[in-house]
C-alpha positions in Angstrom: -18.0 12.3 14.0 -14.5 10.8 14.5 -13.7 8.0 12.5 -12.0 5.7 15.0 -14.9 3.7 16.5 -12.6 1.8 18.7 -15.1 -1.2 19.6 -18.3 1.0 20.1 -20.3 -1.0 17.5 -22.9 -3.6 17.9 -24.8 -5.7 15.3 -28.6 -7.1 15.7 -30.5 -8.7 12.8 -29.9 -7.0 9.8 -28.3 -3.7 11.2 -24.5 -2.6 12.7 -24.7 0.3 15.1 -21.9 2.6 15.3 -21.5 4.4 18.6 -19.3 7.7 19.1 -19.2 8.1 22.8 -23.2 9.2 23.6 -23.6 9.8 19.7 -25.2 6.7 17.2 -26.2 5.6 14.3 -27.4 2.7 12.3 -26.4 1.1 9.0 -28.4 -1.7 7.2 -26.1 -4.9 6.5 -26.4 -4.6 2.6 -25.9 -9.1 1.9 -25.2 -9.2 -1.7 -22.4 -9.4 -3.3 -20.9 -9.7 0.2 -22.0 -8.5 3.4 -21.3 -4.5 3.7 -22.8 -1.0 4.8 -22.6 2.0 3.3 -21.2 4.8 5.5 -21.2 8.6 4.1 -17.5 9.8 5.3 -15.5 13.2 5.0 -12.2 12.0 6.1 -9.6 13.7 4.2 -6.6 12.5 2.1 -3.4 12.5 4.1 0.6 11.9 4.0 2.2 8.7 5.7 1.8 7.6 9.3 4.4 9.1 11.7 6.8 6.9 12.9 9.6 4.6 11.2 9.6 5.1 7.4 11.5 4.0 4.4 9.0 5.0 1.6 10.9 7.5 -0.2 8.3 9.9 -1.6 5.1 11.5 -0.3 2.0 10.0 -1.0 -2.1 11.2 -0.6 -3.2 7.7 1.0 -6.8 7.0 -0.3 -9.0 3.9 1.4 -12.2 3.8 -0.2 -13.3 0.3 1.8 -12.5 -0.7 5.3 -11.9 -4.5 5.7 -10.9 -6.5 2.5 -12.6 -10.0 1.6 -9.5 -11.3 -0.2 -8.3 -12.5 3.6 -4.7 -12.6 3.8 -4.3 -14.0 7.4 -1.0 -12.3 7.8 -2.1 -8.9 7.3 -1.5 -6.3 9.7 -4.6 -4.3 9.1 -6.4 -7.3 10.6 -5.0 -5.3 14.0 -6.6 -2.4 13.2 -9.7 -0.9 15.3 -12.7 0.8 14.5 -14.2 -0.4 11.2 -11.4 -2.9 10.5 -12.3 -4.8 13.9 -15.9 -4.9 12.4 -15.0 -6.7 9.3 -12.2 -9.1 11.4 -15.2 -9.7 14.0 -18.0 -9.9 11.8 -17.4 -10.1 8.6 -18.7 -6.7 7.4 -16.8 -4.4 4.9 -17.5 -0.7 5.2 -18.0 1.4 1.5 -17.3 4.8 2.1 -20.2 5.9 0.0 -19.6 8.6 -3.0 -15.9 8.9 -1.6 -14.8 9.8 -5.1 -16.5 13.1 -5.0 -15.4 13.8 -1.6 -11.4 13.3 -2.9 -12.5 15.6 -6.0 -13.6 18.4 -3.8 -10.1 17.8 -1.7 -8.1 17.9 -4.9 -9.7 21.0 -6.1 -8.8 23.0 -3.1 -4.7 22.4 -3.3 -2.4 23.9 -5.5 0.3 21.3 -4.3 -0.2 17.4 -4.5 1.9 14.6 -4.0 0.5 11.2 -6.1 -2.4 9.4 -4.7 -2.3 5.9 -2.9 -4.7 3.6 -3.7 -4.8 2.0 -1.4 -2.4 1.5 1.8 -4.7 -0.8 4.0 -7.4 -2.7 1.8 -7.2 -3.7 -1.8 -8.8 -0.8 -4.2 -10.0 -4.1 -6.6 -11.7 -6.4 -4.0 -14.8 -7.9 -5.0 -17.2 -5.0 -3.7 -15.3 -2.7 -5.8 -17.0 -4.5 -8.8 -20.5 -3.1 -7.7 -19.4 0.4 -6.3 -16.2 1.3 -8.9 -15.0 3.6 -6.3 -11.3 3.1 -7.2 -12.0 3.6 -10.7 -13.8 6.7 -10.1 -11.1 7.8 -7.7 -8.4 7.3 -10.2 -10.2 9.4 -12.5 -10.5 12.1 -10.3 -6.5 12.2 -10.3 -5.7 11.6 -13.9 -8.3 14.2 -15.0 -6.4 16.7 -13.0 -3.0 15.6 -14.3 -2.4 14.0 -10.9 -0.2 10.9 -10.5 -1.7 8.0 -8.8 -0.6 4.2 -8.0 -2.7 1.3 -7.2 -1.5 -1.9 -5.2 -3.3 -4.8 -5.7 -3.7 -8.4 -5.4 -7.0 -8.7 -7.7 -7.7 -8.3 -11.5 -6.7 -5.2 -13.0 -9.6 -4.0 -15.0 -9.2 -2.7 -18.6 -11.0 0.5 -17.3 -7.9 1.1 -14.7 -5.2 0.1 -17.5 -6.7 2.6 -20.0 -7.3 5.6 -16.9 -3.5 4.9 -15.7 -1.7 5.3 -19.2 -3.4 8.9 -20.1 -1.4 10.1 -16.8 2.6 10.5 -17.1 3.5 9.5 -13.8 1.2 7.2 -13.0 1.9 2.9 -12.3 0.4 0.3 -11.0 1.9 -2.5 -8.4 1.0 -6.3 -8.6 1.4 -8.4 -6.0 2.6 -11.9 -6.3 3.4 -14.3 -3.8 3.9 -17.9 -5.6 3.8 -19.3 -9.1 2.0 -22.4 -7.3 -1.4 -21.7 -7.5 -2.5 -24.2 -4.7 -0.1 -22.5 -2.3 -1.7 -19.0 -3.5 -4.9 -20.0 -2.4 -3.9 -20.9 1.2 -2.0 -18.0 1.3 -4.5 -14.8 -0.5 -8.0 -16.9 -0.3 -9.8 -14.2 -2.2 -7.4 -12.9 -4.8 -6.8 -13.2 -8.1 -5.4 -16.7 -9.6 -1.5 -17.1 -10.5 -2.1 -16.6 -14.2 -4.5 -13.5 -13.5 -1.8 -11.8 -11.9 1.0 -12.6 -14.1 -2.0 -11.3 -17.0 -1.9 -8.0 -14.9 1.9 -7.4 -15.5 1.6 -8.2 -19.6 -1.6 -5.9 -19.6 0.2 -2.7 -17.8 3.7 -3.3 -19.9 1.7 -3.4 -23.2 0.5 0.0 -22.8 3.8 1.4 -21.5 2.8 1.5 -17.9 5.2 1.5 -15.0 5.0 -1.8 -13.9 5.8 -3.2 -10.2 6.0 -6.5 -9.1 6.0 -6.9 -5.4 7.0 -10.5 -3.8 5.6 -8.9 -0.5 5.9 -10.6 2.1 8.3 -13.6 1.5 7.2 -16.7 3.8 9.7 -18.3 5.5 10.3 -22.0 4.2 7.2 -21.9 1.9 8.4 -19.3 -0.9 11.8 -18.3 0.3 13.7 -21.1 -2.2 16.3 -19.5 -4.4 15.5 -21.6 -7.5 11.7 -20.4 -7.2 12.5 -16.8 -6.1 14.9 -17.5 -9.3 12.2 -18.6 -11.7 9.7 -15.9 -10.4 12.2 -13.2 -11.0 12.5 -14.2 -14.2 8.7 -14.9 -15.2 8.1 -11.4 -14.4 10.8 -9.9 -16.0 9.3 -11.8 -19.2 5.8 -10.4 -18.7 7.7 -6.9 -18.8 8.1 -6.0 -15.1 10.1 -2.8 -14.7 10.9 -3.2 -10.7 10.7 -5.7 -8.1 10.1 -4.8 -4.2 10.2 -7.6 -1.4 10.2 -8.1 1.9 9.8 -10.9 4.2 6.9 -11.7 6.5 6.8 -9.9 9.7 4.4 -10.7 12.8 2.7 -8.2 14.1 2.6 -9.0 18.2 -1.2 -8.6 18.6 -2.1 -11.1 15.5 0.8 -13.6 16.5 -1.5 -16.3 17.7 -3.8 -16.3 15.2 -0.9 -16.3 12.1 0.6 -19.2 14.1 -2.3 -21.2 14.7 -3.4 -20.6 10.6 0.1 -21.7 9.8 -0.1 -24.8 11.8 -4.0 -25.8 10.3 -2.3 -25.8 6.9 1.6 -26.9 7.0 1.9 -28.7 10.5 3.3 -28.0 13.9 7.0 -28.4 12.2 6.5 -25.0 10.6 5.4 -23.1 13.7 8.6 -24.8 15.5 10.7 -23.3 13.0 9.1 -19.9 12.9 9.3 -19.9 16.7 12.9 -20.2 16.2 13.5 -17.8 13.7 11.1 -14.9 15.0 13.3 -13.4 17.6 13.9 -9.9 16.4 11.3 -7.5 18.2 11.0 -4.1 16.7 8.3 -2.0 18.2 5.2 -4.0 18.1 6.3 -6.5 15.2 8.4 -9.6 15.2 10.9 -10.0 12.0 12.6 -12.6 11.4 16.5 -13.0 12.4 18.4 -10.6 10.5 21.0 -12.8 9.4 18.3 -14.8 7.6 16.5 -11.4 6.3 20.3 -10.3 5.0 20.9 -13.4 3.2 17.9 -13.2 1.7 17.9 -10.1 0.5 21.2 -10.1 -0.6 20.1 -13.0 -2.9 17.4 -11.0 -4.6 19.3 -7.6 -5.0 22.3 -9.8 -6.6 19.3 -11.9 -8.7 17.8 -8.4 -10.1 21.1 -7.0 -10.9 22.4 -10.0 -12.6 18.9 -10.0 -14.7 19.1 -6.1 -15.1 15.9 -4.8 -13.2 16.0 -2.6 -10.3 15.0 -4.0 -6.7 13.9 -2.5 -3.6 12.7 -3.1 0.3 9.5 -2.7 1.8 9.8 -1.6 5.6 12.5 -3.6 6.3 14.4 -3.0 9.6 17.3 -3.8 11.7 18.2 -2.5 15.3 21.5 -1.4 15.4 22.2 -0.8 19.4 18.9 1.0 20.2 18.4 2.7 16.8 15.7 1.5 14.0 17.5 1.4 10.6 15.7 0.8 7.5 17.9 -1.9 5.0 17.3 0.0 1.7 20.6 1.8 2.2 22.3 -1.1 1.9 20.1 -3.2 -0.6 17.9 -0.9 -2.7 19.1 -0.7 -6.6 16.7 2.5 -7.4 16.3 5.7 -6.5 12.9 5.5 -5.3 11.5 2.8 -3.4 9.1 2.0 -6.2 11.5 2.0 -8.7 10.3 5.4 -10.5 10.9 9.0 -10.0 7.7 11.1 -9.7 8.0 14.8 -8.9 5.8 16.7 -6.5 3.4 18.4 -8.9 2.1 21.7 -8.9 -1.2 23.6 -10.1 -0.3 26.2 -12.4 -2.9 28.1 -14.4 -5.9 25.7 -13.5 -3.7 22.5 -14.5 -1.1 20.3 -12.3 2.3 20.1 -13.8 5.6 18.2 -12.2 7.5 20.3 -10.4 11.0 21.0 -12.3 14.2 19.2 -11.2 12.5 17.1 -8.2 12.8 13.5 -8.6 10.3 12.8 -5.9 12.6 11.1 -3.2 11.6 13.1 -0.2 13.0 10.9 2.3 16.6 12.0 1.2 16.4 15.0 -0.2 18.5 17.9 1.2 17.7 20.9 -1.1 13.8 20.4 -2.0 13.5 21.6 -5.6 9.6 21.9 -5.5 10.0 24.5 -3.2 8.5 22.9 -0.1 11.2 22.8 2.9 8.6 20.8 5.2 9.1 17.3 2.5 13.0 17.8 2.9 14.1 14.4 4.7 11.0 12.8 4.8 9.6 15.6 7.7 12.8 14.2 9.8 12.1 15.4 13.7 7.9 15.5 12.8 6.1 13.4 14.9 2.8 13.7 12.6 1.9 12.6 9.3 1.1 15.5 7.0 -2.5 16.3 6.9 -4.8 17.8 3.8 -4.2 21.3 5.9 -0.3 20.9 5.2 -1.1 20.7 1.5 -3.3 23.5 1.5 -1.0 25.6 3.7 2.1 24.9 1.0 -0.2 26.0 -1.6 -0.6 29.3 -0.5 3.4 29.1 0.7 4.5 28.4 -2.5 2.2 31.1 -4.9 4.4 33.4 -3.3 7.7 31.9 -4.9 9.5 31.3 -7.6 8.5 27.8 -8.2 4.9 28.9 -8.8 5.9 32.1 -11.0 
């Protein structure tokens, strides 16, 4: 059965019925600690989605949950269909039961692996994870095979996660912090960790020698963009041991614009909404972006501040229109080799053990000569209209076993 439900579901009493064409299946709604359903899934690990891309390195994307109770009003995943719309419309999270076991099987079928990414569209450490611990279990499957994995969160990082991540050389953590003002943070990320807890994440990760990334992602015009406050937060992050900073400016999906502007109006008034309507006049694909001059001035300030404080900096998914061509802004503002600040090679299994490919620094998007031996990865699959699937990783494994890189 396809994972894409579209809007084909119904909720009656204490049950969700999911429809795939003529087929359907019912799931009991579990009310504690939060409404959710348990779904068996054989969905596969895969690479970045097709389309414009700024992510330098390849990743194996992992989502053990669909729907996130941190409830960030600006989250682009709120516009997704299928299980995501089930959460947005009914408040029901989908938990992919025993997904760690499926991940383990898939990893054991590979001879080539890029780092795991937990998670691109739902927070891996949202409250339901405290019950099912899928994120910790998946991290363990990667680490025990010596395959790097990263996480990104607005929640509290458990000590078990810290202990696991520090076992693998290239594994690291990213924590999103939007402001030092906890009252404002409660509006922007109602269900996330407190500001003190987020700062504690950075300290605990860095003290264990784990590469630690802070994400000012996104920055909200007129709310979190004041230069003194940005200087202050960067200084605090450096004091906590952060190695690298990633930033973006809020962009607004066209499909979610009414909801986002309504939320801002409720908390901050109609004046702010008027300011946003004037500022957000850049149309790039299905998103509204803030005026390019505003964004470049913001990013120039962030880059120069980070340079002065001797910490690397990059942007996440920031673009401009040059004529009719969409171009990424990292070429102008990034100070690191890789957008996440750490160079992670592709890993290759030899003699049953995954090892880093020699002389590979992981920046596939810029790679002209793939030292890993996988030509497909060079230049970020330039010209490809599809994301890399698990089958591609398996094919690369078969191919690379015949080359000098494996022998």
